[in-house]
N, C-alpha and C positions, 0 to 999 in steps of 0.2 A: 806713515800717516802724517797729515799736516800738524805742525806744532807752531805756536805763536807765543812762546814764553821764553824767559831767560832767568838764570840764577846768578847771584854773585854780588851785585850792588846792594848796599844797605843804606837806608834812609829813615829819618825820623818822621813818622806820620804826624807827630805833634808839631814839628816845625812847618809841615805843609799846612796844617790847620791855621797856625799863627799867621803865616804869610798870605794865605788865601783870604782870611777874614780881614786882614789889613787892606788888601787890594779891593775887596768888596765894600769895605767901609767907605772908600773914596767914591765908589760907584753908586752906593745906596746911602743917602743921608739919613735914612730911617733904620739903618742896621744897628742893633744894640748887641752887646755881648755881656752875658751874666755868668758868673762862676761861683761855686761854693768853695772858695779858698784853693782852687786848682788853676791858678792863673799864670804860672811861670812861663808857659809857652804862648801866652797871649800878649806878651810885652809889646809887640809891634802895634797891635790894635790899641792897646791901652795908651801907649805914648802918642799915637796919632790922633786918637779920638777919646780923650779922657772923660769927656762929658757923656759918652755913650757906653762906658764900661762900668760895670757894677760887680764888686766882690762882696757877697753877702756873708762870708765866713762859712763855717761848717754847718750849713743849713740848706740842704737840698730842697726841702719843701718850699722854703722862701724863694729860692732861685726860680723854681718853676712858677710859683704864684706871681712873682714880679714879671716874669716873661709873659705870662698870660695878660696881665694888666697892660703892659706895653703893646702887645698885639692888638688889644681892644682899641688902642689909641692910634692904630694905623701903622705901627712899626713892625720890623722883622727882627724878632729876638732869637738869639742863639744862646743856648745853655751848654756850657762845656765843663765836664767834670768826670768823676769816676762812676762807671755804670752800675756797680753793685748797689750804690746808694741812690743814684738817679732813677733806677728801675724799680727799686723796692721801697726805700724810705719815702720817696716822693710819688709813689704809685697813685695814691688818691688824687693828688694835685694834677698829675699828668692826665688821669682819666677824666676828672670832673672839670678842672679849670682849663685844660687844653683841648682834649679830644671831644668832649661834649659840645662845645661851641665851634669846634673845627678850626682852631686858630693856627696860623703859620709859624709855630714855634719849632725851632730846630734843636734837637737834643743830640749832642755829639759827646762821645765819651770813650774812655779807655778801660782796660782790664776786663774785656769780654772773653770769657773762657778761663781755663786754668793757667793763667799767665801772671807773672809778677811775684810768685812765691809768697803771697800774703796770707795764705790760709783760707779756709772756707768762707770766713766773713768778708773777704776781699776779692772773691771770685764772682763774676756775673755768669751764672750757669743756668739760671731760670729765666733770664731777662727776655729772651726771644719769645718764649711761650707767653709771658705776660704781655709784652708789647703787641704781639700778633693778635692777642685776644681783644685789644682795644679798638673800638669803632673809630674809623677815620685815620688811624695811624699807619703811615708807611714805615716799613722796617727794612733796614739794610745792615749788612755785615761785610766789612771791607778787608780784603787780604793783601792788597798792594797799596803802599803809601801814596803812590802817584795817582791812584784813583780817587783819593779822598777829596782833593781839590775840585775835581770835576763834579763829584756828587754834591758837594756843598754849593757849587755854582748853580747847578740845576735846581737845587732845593729852593733857591731864592725866588723862583717863579711859581712855587707850589702854594696853593691856597690853604692846605691843611698841614698838620704836623708831620715830622719825620724823625726817626730814631736812627742814628748812625753809630754802629758798633765797631770798635777797633780793639787791637791787642794793647800791650803796654804803650806802644807808640814811640819808644825811645830809639830803638834800633830794629827796623823792619826790613824784610827782604823785598826788593823790587822784583816782582814776579813776571810782569809782561813787558815786551818790547814796546817802547813809547810809540803810540800811534797805531799799534797792531789791532786794537779793538775800538769799536764805537761804544762808549760807556753811556748807557741809557737806563735810568731808574725804571725798574719793572721788567727789564730784559736780561736774561742770563748770558754768560759768555761761554764759548767752547774753545779753550786754549789748546786742547789736544783732542783730535778725533780718532775714532776707532769703531770697530763693529762687534767686539766680543762682549762688552758690557759697558754701562755708564757708571762712573763714579761722580755723584753729586756732592758738592762741598761748598763751603763759604768761609770767609774770614781767615782765622789763624791756621786752618788745615788745608788751604788751597795748595801751598807749596808741597805739603806732605802727599797730597793726592797726586800731584804731577810727578813727584819722585817715585811713588809707587807705580804709576803708569809706565815710567821709563824702565823700571826693573822688570815689570811684566812683559814689556815689549821684547826684552832680551830672551824671554821664554816663548815668544811667539804669540802672546796674548795682547791684542791691541785694544786698549781701554780708551773710551771717550771720557774726558774730564769736563764737567760742567761746573763753572763757578756761578752758583745761584746767589749772587751777592744781594739781590732783593728777595727777601722772603715774603713780603707782602707789599703790593700785590705780586703774587708769584707768577712766573712765566709758564703758564699752563701749556701753551703751544710747544714750547721746547721740551717739556716733560713728555708730551704725547709723541713728538717726533723722535725723541731719544728711545722711547719704548720700541718704536718701529725699527729704528736704525740698529739697535743692539739686542734685538731678540727678547725684549722684556726682561733684561737682566740688570738689576739696579743694586748699587751699593751707595749708601748715604753716610758720609763721614762729616762729623761736626764736633766742635769744641763747645758742647752744650749738653744738657741732659738728653739722653737718647730718645726720650719721649717729650713732645711738646715743641720741638724746634723744627728744623728743615725736614727731617724724616717724616714727622707727622703731617707737615704741610703737603709733602709729596704723596703720602699715603692717602690723604683726603682727595687729591686730584685723581689718583688712580681709581679709588672707589667710586667717586662721583662720575667719572667718565666711563666706568665699566671696562677698564683696561686689565687684561689678564697678563700677569707677570710670571716669568719662569723662576725668578729669584728676586728677593728683596731682603737685603741685609742692612741693618742700621747700626752704625758704629758711633758711640758717643759715651757720655758719662752715665754709669748706672746710678741707681738710687742710693748713693752714698755721699757723705761729705768727704771731699777728696783729700784733705790734709795738705801738708807742706811738701814742696819739691819743685824742681824745674819743670817747665811745661812738658818737655819731651819725656821726662821720667814719669810724670803723672799719666800721660797718655798711654805709655807702655803698661804701667801698673793697672790701669783701669780698662785695658782691652781695646783701645782705639789708636794705638801707635802705628808706626810705619809697617812693621811686620804683620800686625793684625789686619791692616788695610790690604796688604798683599794677599794674605791668606783668604780673606773674605772675597776678594776679587777672583781668586782662583776658583773658589766654590761657586760663585755666581757664573763665571764663564763656563763651568762644566754643567750647568743646569740645562735641561731640555727646553727648547723654545715652545712657548704656549700662547704668546701674545696674539691677539686678534685685532 
């Protein structure tokens, strides 16, 4: 089956953010960057455009409020910080100051999912459910650092707000061959095709899904992998097409609570479109506070690691086809 991915090269998504914003700052004289004391990777922008860089200190609510004020004045504000706090501590400001007036504020952050070994207070695991619930908000979750720059560039032309979720961002795996995919906000990617089942995923678990598919192929199970990096608006056409192509056998893998994230978004499309599935397995964080540990260890502990993904795919592949 066709594959369009690679493994091996590592790159810092934070460095991509910094260099991209510095480039865009030269192109857009109204681009501002605001950070709640998480500005180490924004040095290029800060040095080039000190008059358009604001560090508010540890005050996420203030960073979002300032960004909203700047947007009202015709500027393009980017807020860069840690997502556990931008998505929860500043939720009211995001909802009321940014989403209600539909302002072009870009929220870019790290620590999406069980990454960083910071404990439950420092994991963003409810964030996608919260952001997808907000009117006017576009929601993305990026698994390849090379994609980050393109998503940020496209966001410059958006009228409303966008949420861009990353992992820790210090040492990230480059997943895709450069130029292999057209990156378009609102459209999913299919880095590996197959007809036995579809594994939907996003962000930190994309590489794991692809590794699982490779191991399944050795058993004769050809899995399609869909990187649904935009959760809202979700690519409904790709969900429908995948149900037809893989006999209505779905596995959804995500580094987020199992309910409220991508699996819930896909389940809504399935229900609204009247699609009959043969299998639907959701792999994510159960209703627990995950505790400390490396991300791979925590995924294994909580039932959505590599082996759990392979096992779920085997079950789904063995289900009888009922899709209409």
